[in-house]
N, C-alpha and C positions, 0 to 999 in steps of 0.2 A: 493499768489500775495503780500505777506508782504514785499518781497525784494523791491517793488517799492518805498517804502519811502526813500531808499538809494539814490534816484535819486537827491537829494541835493537841498536845498533851494538856492535862489539867493545869500544869504550871504556866503555860503560855496563854492559856484561855482565861484564867482567873487571877493571875498575879497583877497587882498594881492596876486595878481597874480605874483608879482615878487619872492614871496618865493617858487612857485611851479617849479619843474624842468622840463625840456623839454619833458620828457617822458610822462607827463600826459596832455600835451597841444595837442589840436586838430589842425591839419594843412590840408590845402587844398592839394589834389594830384595834382602836377604841370602838369603832363604829359598830361591829357586831354586838359588843357588850352594851353599848349606850342606846342603840336604836333597833337592834335586832332580836330583842327577847319578847316573846309573846306568852302572856298567861293562859295557855290552853292545856289544861290538866292532862290530856292525852298525849301531849308531846314533850312531857317532863318525866323522864324515865329515871327510876331508882337506880337501874344499872344500864346506863346508856349503850355500853359496848354489847353486852349480851343481847339487848333488844335490837340494836341497829345492824349488827353483822348479818343476821338472817334477812332483815327487811331490806338491806342494801342489796343483797343477792336477788331478792325478789323484784326490786325496783329494776335492776339491771336486765333482769329477764323480760321485763315487760317494756323495756325502752328500745328493743331491738339494737341496732348498731350505733345509734346516735348517743346512747347513755344519757339521755335527756328525758325528763318525765314532766307531764302536764299535771294540772290540778285534779282532774278526774283520777288519775292513777294515785296521786298523793292521798286524796280522800278515801279511796278503796284501800290502799295499803295501810293506812294508819287510822282508819275508822273514825274519820272526822268529817264534818260537813264540807259540802263543796265550797261554801263562803269562807270557811276557815282555811280550806286548802289553797284557795286563791289568795287569801291574806298571806299564807306563808310564802308563796311565789312572790307577790308584790314585795314583802319585807325583805326575803332574801335578795331580790333584785337591787334594793335600796342600799344594801350593806356589802355587797360584792366587792372584792379587791381589784377586780379588772373591769375598767370601763368599756373594754372591748367585747366583754362577753355578750353573747346574743341576747341574754334576758335584760341586760342593762340598756341595750340599745333598742330594744323592742318598743313599739308604740303600745298603748294600753289594749287595743284590740287584737294585738299580736302576740301577747303574753302567753297564752296557752299554746298556741302554734309552736312557739320557740321552746317553752318549758325551762326547767333547771337542770343543771349537770348533777348527776346523781351524787358525785363525790363532795361538790359544794353543799348539797342539800344535807347529806349525813353530818357534815361538820357544823352546819347551822343547827340541826336538831340535836346534836351532841351538846352544844353550849347552852341549850335551854335548861340545863340542870344547874347553870352558874347562879350563885347568890351574890347580889351587889353588896358593897361595902356600906356598913351603916352611916348614916349622917354624922359629922363631927360637931362639937360644940364650937360655936363661933368664936374666933379669938378675941372679939369685942362684943361679946353678947349684951352688955349693958346698953351700949350705944345702939345696937340694932333693936333692942327691945323697945327703945323710944318710938321707933317709927313703925314697928311690926304691930298690926291691929291687935286689939284686945280680943279675948275669947268672945265668940258670937253665940247666938242661941242654938246653933247646930251642935256645939260641944257638948250639950246636956245629954243627947242620946246617942252620940257616937261611941262605938265600943272603946274600951279602955286601951285596946292594942291598935287603934286606928293609926295608920301611918301618918295621916294628916295632923292628929294631934301631937304625935311625936315630934313632927317638924314644926308645927305652929305652936309655940309655947313661950312663955316669957324668958326661958333659958333658950333663945332661937338657936336652932341648929342649922348648919349649912352643909353644902356638898363637901365630900372628902376632897382634899387637895389632889391635883392631878398626879402628884408623885405618889401618894398613897393609893389612888385608885390604879395606877400602873403596876405598883408593886403587887397589889391584890390580884390583878389579872394575870400578871406573870406567875404568881404562886399557883394560881389555879391551873395554869398551862403546865407548870412544872409537875404538878401532882397527876395531871390526866394525860400527859404526853404520850405515855406508851399505849394507852387505849386510843388516843387520837390517831397515832401512827397506824395501829392495827387496822383502823377503818380504811386507810389508803394503801397499805402495803399488799403485796400479792406473794403466794408462795413460789419459791424456785422449783422449776418443774422437775419433778422426780424426787425432790427432798422434802416435801411435806411442809406443814405448818410451823415446824421448828425453825425453818429458815426463810424468813420474810425479807423482801426487798422492795425498794421504792424506785420507780423509774423516775426520770426527770419531770415528766408530765404530772405524775402524782404528787411529787414533791412540791411543784408549783402551787398545788391547792392549799398547801400550808400558808400561803400567802394570804389567805382569808383571815388567818388569825395571828400572824406575826409579820414583822418587816424589820428592815435594817435602816438606821440612819434617819435623816430628817426629811424624808420624801413626802411625809403625810399621805394622803390617800391618792397621790398621783400614781400613774401607771408605773409599776417597776416589777422586775421578775426577781423572785426570791433566790432562784438557782444561781444568779449572777454574784450573790454573797456567800455561796456555799463552796468551799474549796473542792468538794468532790465532783462538782458540776461546772464551776466557773469558767474553765479552760476547754470545755468540750467543743470538739469540732461541730459547727453548725450544720455541716453536710452529712454528718454521720450520728445515728442515734446514740445518745449517751448510755454508757454502761450502767445498769441498775446497781444501786448502793444498798448494802445491808440495812435493814431498818434499825438494827441495834447501833450501828454506826452513827446514823442520822440522830437517833435518840440521845447518844452520848454528846454529840456535837451541840445540839440545841440546849441541852441541860447545862453544859459548860457556859454557853453564851448567856443563858437566863441567870445563872448564878453570878456571872461577872456584872450584869446590868443591875441586879439586886443590890449588890455591893456598892455599885456606883450610886444608886439611889439612896442608899443608906448613908453614905459619906456626905452627899450633898444636903441631906436632910438634918444632919446634926445641928446646924445653927438654929434650927427651930426652936429648940429648947432654951437656948441661951439669948436669944434676940430675934430681930426681925428676919424673915427669910430673904435670902439673896435675890433681889428683884431682877437680877440679869439672868436667872434660871427660869426659863418660860414654862418648864414642867413642874415647878414647885410653887412659883408666884401665882397668887390670885389676887390681882391688883384690886386694892380697895379704891373707892371713889366716893366723894360726897359732893355736895353743892359747891364747896369752895375749892375743890380740887378733883375735877372730872378727869379721869385717865382711863385708858384701856390698854390691856396688855396684848401684845401679839407675838406670835412665833411662826416660823416656817412650818413646823411640824404639827404642832398642836393648835388648838383652836384659839381664837381671840376671846378675851374676856372683858365684859362690862359688868362691874360688880359694885353694889352699894350706893348707887346714884339715888338721891332724894330731893324732892322739891325743886327739880331743875329739868333741863331739857338737853338731850344729845343727838347729834346728827353724825352718821358715818356714812361714807361713800366707799365705792370699790377700791379706791386708791389707799384707803386706811387699813386694809386687810391684806396680810401676807400669805395667810393660809385660806382654806376654803370652808372653815366652820367658825361659828361663833357661840359663845355662851353668855347669857344675860342673867346675872344672879343678884337675888337680894336687892332689887331695886323697888323704891317706894314713891308713890305720889309724884309721878314723873311721866315724861313721854320720851320714848327712845326711838328714833328713825335709823334704821340700817337699810340703806338704799343701795344694795349691792347684790351681785350673783354669788350665791353661796351653794355649797353642797349640803351642809348640815347646820341646824340652828337648835339651841336649847334655851328655853326660858324656865328658870327654876326660882321658887321662892320669892316671887314678887307680889305686891299688893297695890291696889289703887293705882295701876300705871296702864298706859298705852304703849304697845310695842309694835312698830311697823317693820316687818321683815320683807325686803324687796322681793327676791326671787330665790327659793331654796329648792334645788334640783333633786336632792335625795330625800331628806326626811326632816321634819320639825317635831321636837318633843316639847311639851308644856307641861310642867309638874309643880305640884304644891303651890299653887297661885290662887290668889282671892282677889275678886273685883278687879280683874284685869282684862283690857281689851287687847286682843291679838289680831292683827290684820296682816295677811300673808297670802302670797302666790306661791304655791308649793306643790311638789309631787305628791307627798303624803304628809298626814299630821297625826300625832298620837297625843292624846290629852289624858293625863293621870293625876288623881287626887287634887282636883280643882274645885273651887265653889264660887258661885255668883260671877263667873266669867263670860264674856261674850266673844265669840270667834267669827270674824268676817273673812270668809275663805274663798279663794280661787284654787281648788285642789283637785288633782286628776284622780286620786284614789279615794275610797271611802274613808272619812275621818275615823280614827280609832279611839274609843272611850274606854280606860281601864282604870281600876282602883276605886277609890272612895270619892266619887264626884257628886256635887249637889248644885242644882239650880243653874246649869249650864245652858247657854243659848248659842245657836249657830245662825249665820246670816250670810248672803252672798257677798263677795269682794266688793269694797266701796270706795277704792281710791285709785290713784295713778300718780306717777311721776314721770318726768320726761324720757327717762331711759328704761323704763319698765319692761316694754316689749322686747327690746335688745337684750336685756338681763334674762328674761324668760326664755328666749330663743337660745341663748348661750347655754343655760343648764337644763333645757329640754322640757319645758312645762307648756302645755297646749292650752291656749285660751278657749278652744271650743269644747273642752270637757271640764265641767265643774260639778263635783259630787258633794258639795257643801252640805246637802240636805239628806244624805244618806249614812248617817253615822252608824258604826258598828260597834256594840257594846260587848266587851269581854268580862272576866270575873272582878269583883270587888276586891278579893284577896290577891295580892301580888306574890307569887311563890318565889320570885326572884329577890325579894328583900330578906335580909338576914334576921328576921324576926319570927318569933312563934305567932301562930294565929289561932283564934278560936276554932274548934272543931265544928264540923258541919256547915261551914259557910263558903268552902272553896268553890261550890258551883252557883253562887248567887252572882247574877248579872250586874255589871256596873250600870249606875244610871245613866241614861243616854242624855241627849240635849234636845231642847224645844227649839223650833224655828221662831226667830224674832218676828214680831208682828210687823207686816208692811208699813203700818203707820208709824211705827218707831224707827223705821230705817232712814238713815240719813248718809250722804256722802261725807267722807273725811277728806278735808282739804290738806294737802301736803304743801307748805310754802315753798316757793322757789327761790331759796337762799342764795343760789350761786348764779342767777340770771343766766347769761348766755354761756357761761362757762361749761355747763353740763348739758347742753342742748342735745335733745333726743327727739325721737319721731312720735312718742306716744302723747296723744292730746286728750285721751278720755280712758275710762275704764275698759280694758281689754276683753274682760269677761262679760258676756251678754247677761243682763239682768232678767230674772223670770218676770213675767207680766205683771203680777200684783205689786212687786217691788218698783218696777218701772213706772207703773201708774201712779203709785203712791208718791214717787219723787217728781213726777210731772205736775201732779196735782199741787204738791206743796210749793213748787216754783211758781206755778200760775197764781196761787193764793198770795204768795209773797209779793208778786208783781202788782197784783190788784191792791194790796194793802198800801204799797209804796205809793202807787198812783193816787189813792184816796187821800193819804197824808199830804201829798203835794198839793192837791186841790182843795184841801180843807180850808174854809174861811175862817180862820182862827186868829184872834189877836196874838201879839208877840208873846205876852205873858202866859196865854193858854198854851201856845206851842211849847214854851219852856217847860211848863207843867207835864204835858203830854210826853215830851221827850225824857223827862226825868223818870216818869212812871215806866216808859219803855225800857230804860236802862235797868231799873230795878227788876222788872220781870226777866229781862235778858239775863241778868246776874244770877237770879234764882234758878233759871234754866241751865246756865253753865255749870253751877254746882250739882244740881239735880241729875244732869245728864252725864256728868263726868268730863264734859268738854273743857271745863276750867283748866285742865292739864295742858291744853293746847297753847294757852297763853303763856306757859313757862317759856315757850319759844320766844316770844317777844321780850320777856324780861331778861332773858340771857344774851340778847343781841345788843 
C-alpha cells in the first residue's frame, strides 16, 4: 500500500495548474450530460442517494450473479412503464464509456438479454437530477437577429416560460461555451462526488458503513462520468490515471482503496481543472477567445468565411453559417462528434461516420448527417430538414421541422414541439453503407414512424416552470404524406476520389412511399416524352420552357429545395 502516498498533497495537485498540460487534467464526460438525460419524472429524485442505495441493493438481488438487469426488472423496481424502461436501457447504452460493454455491443433484439450493469445504471439514474446550464447571450446578437426568423403565430399562445421562446427571440441566445459547460459539469460532480462514491463503494468486512472502500473494478465505473486527457470517447481505463491503481500487478487483484482517499484525490483534480479553465477564460472579457483553445472556441462562420473548429477530445463545431453550403467528409473530423449551431438558410452535408451529433438553434436549413452510431440531438430548431442514418434520435423544442430517418431505435420527442413531421430515410452517398457498418447502424431496422413522446417540461433546464404541467406529453410527429415524399440527391462533388459501394438508399422504403416515388418517376418520364414529341413551333417551345422554369422556381422556394442550389453557387 506504499504507493498510496503518491496520491499527492493539495499543493502538488493544485499549484500552478496553468503549467499542467491537458493530458493530465480531469474532464467530465460530456456524453451522459448531453445525450443521457431523460425527462421521466419518476426517475428524477429529490434525494438520489437515499433513493438509489436501497434500490441498488434490490436490483443486485434480482440480477443473480451477473449484476446486470433487463427492462422488466427496471420497470418493476422504479415503477415505470416497460417502454420507458427500455428507453433507459437504450439511452444508457448510447452514453456508456466502454465500447466493449455488452450493452453497447448488443444488437437491438439482444438488448434485454444482455441488460445493464447495475452500477452503471445507478450512476446514470443519479445524474438525472442534473440541471443544464442556461443559454448565454450570443456575442454578436445583433448580427444573429438579422438571420433568425421573426416571431411566428405560435408565440401568441406559448407559455411565457417556454424554453423555445427564451431561445428564439430578437436577443438571440446560444449554447453555453464548451468551457462554461465543462466547468458547470465539473462543479456538479464536485458537489455530488461523495454521494456518487457511496453508490459504488462497499464496507470493509467487519468495520461497518463508516469504512467504505472502492475496488479497482468499482472505481472503473467512474469512467462513466470523468476522464483524463484528450482521449475523447475512445476506450480508456480510468484506473491507469489513478496513482493508487496505476501500477497494480495485472495478475493480482488490486488492493481496495478507502473511498475517502478517492474522494480527496478526485476533488483535488477537479479544483485544478476548474482553475485551469478559469485562467484560459480570462481573455473572453477583454477580447476574442483564443481560437487555439478547442474547449473555449466556438468557431463563428458566415457566407464569406466558412470555418469549422475541430479538436481531438471535444466535438467539431460548425457554427453561424448562413446562405451558403458546406460539405464535410470523414477526413475533416479529428474527433467522433459534431455540433451544428445557429446555422440559417443553408445546406450542410456531414458525410462521415460519427458517434454523436447535435443540431442546435438552426432555421430554414437542411442538415445531412452521414452515419451517427450513438445519438443525434436536434434542439431549438425551426423549419429545418434533418436527414440522418442513426442509432437513436432525440428531438427537443422544435417546430415545423421534417426528419428523414433511418433509425434503429424509436425517435424521442421531448419539450415544446410543434408541427413536426417524420419520414423514411431518403438519400445516399457512395460511402454510406461503409460508414453505417463502421458505427453499427443496421439498415434492416428503421423505426422512423414509432416516435415516443415524453414531457413538455424539461426538468433538466435550470428554469422554473409553471406548476401542474410536468406530466403533459410532448407533441409527437406526423408521418409525411407519401405524395409529398421525394428523394434527396447528394451531389458527387469528389468524383472517383471517394468511391464507395453504396448505389442506392440502404433502408427499404415502406410500400406507400415506394409506390409514390415510382409513380412520380413514371409521370416524369411520360411528361418528358410528351414534351419531346410535342409538335410546337420554336417560339411556342420557348414559351413553354419559360413557363416550366417559373413553376420550377416556385416549387423550389415552396418546398425548401432552393437551399440545394447553394451548393452550385459555392462551387
